[in-house]
C-alpha positions in Angstrom: -6.9 -1.5 19.3 -10.0 0.8 18.5 -8.4 3.7 20.5 -5.2 3.2 18.8 -6.6 3.0 15.4 -8.7 6.1 16.1 -5.6 8.0 17.1 -3.8 7.0 13.9 -6.7 8.3 11.9 -6.8 11.5 13.9 -3.1 12.2 13.9 -2.5 11.0 10.2 -5.7 12.6 8.8 -6.1 9.4 6.7 -9.3 7.3 6.9 -8.1 3.6 7.5 -9.8 0.6 6.0 -10.5 -1.2 9.3 -12.0 -4.6 9.3 -13.1 -6.0 12.6 -13.1 -9.7 13.2 -14.2 -11.9 16.1 -11.6 -12.7 18.8 -9.4 -15.6 18.0 -9.1 -18.6 20.3 -7.0 -17.5 23.3 -7.3 -13.9 22.8 -8.0 -12.1 26.0 -11.3 -10.2 26.3 -9.7 -6.9 27.0 -6.2 -5.5 27.4 -5.0 -2.6 29.7 -1.6 -0.8 29.3 -0.7 0.7 32.7 2.7 2.0 33.6 2.0 2.2 37.4 4.1 -0.8 38.4 7.1 0.2 36.4 6.8 3.7 37.6 6.9 2.6 41.2 9.3 -0.1 41.0 12.0 1.5 38.7 11.0 5.2 38.9 10.6 5.3 35.2 8.5 7.8 33.5 7.6 7.6 29.7 8.6 10.4 27.5 5.2 10.6 26.0 2.1 9.4 27.8 -0.6 10.8 25.4 -1.8 8.3 22.8 -1.7 10.9 20.1 1.8 12.1 20.7 2.8 8.4 20.7 1.2 7.9 17.5 2.6 11.2 16.1 6.2 10.2 17.0 5.7 6.8 15.5 4.3 8.0 12.2 7.3 10.4 12.0 9.7 7.8 12.5 8.1 5.7 9.8 8.2 8.6 7.5 12.0 9.2 8.3 12.7 5.4 7.6 10.5 5.5 4.3 12.7 8.5 3.2 16.0 6.5 3.8 14.7 3.5 1.9 15.2 5.2 -1.4 18.8 6.0 -0.9 
């Protein structure tokens, strides 16, 4: 989560008000996102594999949706 939040701040240029809390019961100690298996099994490749690019496209999508909300 920290890496994603840092990318959002970097790409958006906005400082987020981040509040860290202890893990909840049942939360894993760490998570790893890896595309190795889906690449091997299905031959799939992501269009974007850079976190900043992923965040940039997500923020652009949200801005687009927000623009349509006023119509």
